[in-house]
N, C-alpha and C positions, 0 to 999 in steps of 0.2 A: 811166285804165287801172288796174285793181286788180291788185296783184301777189300771188301766192300766199304763204302763210306758210312759214316755214323748216321744214325737216324735221329729224329727229334728228341726221343726219350733219352738217348745216350748223351746228346748235347746238353739237355736240361740237367741231367744228373751230374755231368762234368762241371757245369757252371755253378751248381750248388756246392759241390765238394770235389775238387779236382783230384784229391788223394784217394777217393773212394774206389775207383776202378783203374787199376794199373794198366790194363790192356787198352782202355780208351786213351789214357795219357800217352802211351807209347804210339798209338795210331795217330793221334794229333801231332806228335813230334815228327812222325815219318811221312804223313800225308799232307801235301801242300794245299789240296782242295779243301779238306776239312779245317786246316789251320786258317785258311783265308776266310772261310765261313764263320769261324769262331771270332776272328778279328773284326769282321763286318758287324757281327752281333754286338761285340763290346763297343764299337764305335757308335752304333745306334743307341745303345743304352746311355752312353756318355752324352750324346747330343740331346737325347730326351731329358736327361738330368739338367743340362745347361739351360734348355728351353723352359723347363718348369721353374727353375730358380729365377730366370729373367721375368717370366710371367708373374710369379709370386711377388717379386720386388716391385714390379710396375703396379700391381694391385694394392700393395701396402701403402703407396703414396696416395691412392684414391679412396682409401677406406674411410668410412664414417667413424667419428669418434665414438667410443663405447661409453654409454652412460652407466654410471654406477648408482646404486641406491644410497641415499643419504641415511645415515644412522638416525633412527628415531629414538626418542627417550622412552623408557618404560614408564608406564603410568602405574600408580600404586594399585589400582583396581585390577589391572591385568595380572600383576604378580599374585594377588590374593586368589584370583580365579584359577591360575595355574596350580597354586598350592592346594586348592580345594579339589581340583581334578586329580592331582597326585594322590591325595588321601582317599578319594573314592576308588581309584584304581587299586590301591593297596588293600582296602577293605574288601572289594569284590574278589580280588585274586585269592586272599586268604579264605574267604567264605567258600569260594568255588573249590579250592583245594580240599577243605574239610569235607565238603559234600562228595567230592570224587573219592576220597579215602573211605568214607562210609559206604558208598555204593560198591567199591571194590571189595570191601570186607564181606558185605552181604552176598555178592556174586560168587566170591571164592568159597563161602560156606555152602551155598547151593550147589556149586560145581563139585565140591568134594563129596557131598552126599550122593549126587547122581553118578559120579565116577566110580564110587564103591559098588553101587548096585549094578552098573553096566560094564564093569571092567572085563569080565570074561568075553562078553559079546564084542566089546570094543577091541580087545586084543585080536580076536578072530577076524574082525573087519579090517584092522590095520595090516594083519598078515596077508589077507587077500589083496589089499591095495599094493603092498610092497611086492608081491609076486607079479602083479600086473605091470608095475613099474619096471621090474627086473626083465620081464619079457620084452617090453617096449625098448629098453636100453640095448638089449642084445639082439635085436632084429638087424639083419644086414642092410646096409645102405650103400648106394653106389657112390663112388668117388669120381667126380667129374674130371679130375686131373688125369686119371688113367685113361679116360675115353679119348683125350686129345693127345695122348702119347707124351705128356710132360713128365718130368722126373718128380716123383712124389715121395720116394723113400719107402713105399709100400710094395709088398710082393704080389698081392692079389687085388683085383679091381673092386671088391666089396669088403667092407668091414662093418662091425657092429658100431653103434654110437659110442659104447663104452671103450672099445679098442681105439677109436678115432681120438677120444679125449686123452687116452694114455699116450698115444704116439705124439 
């Protein structure tokens, strides 16, 4: 029985990890056509590597020197300005944090008052929303894998979204 030659995906997978697919390794060992194609590809990659190294070496000799910044001395005024900026940043961050804490306390008090008044209505609304979500999750959805006859591990062509997540 004659086996078909490897396709591009199989060659790519084999080049990335030869131990991944034992059948591909066995085919390459047994098929002189595929083995020759694999050797040609390896020669091409090797030649490309050598050419890029030669090009890079040739460019290195023609490269312009890289200029570096010379270190400048810090002036005392710049140091004081940076210190002042740091102090302002610390002051603003602490003031902003205090303001945010006060706003959070006021909003949580208002929310607690409103939530006690509307808790029965809110619970009913939440229950309706959860029921709608449950209905949406359990609606059947088609599985495209089954339409093409591919193995999917499922017995029926449609599943609910919840069942698909469990599988």
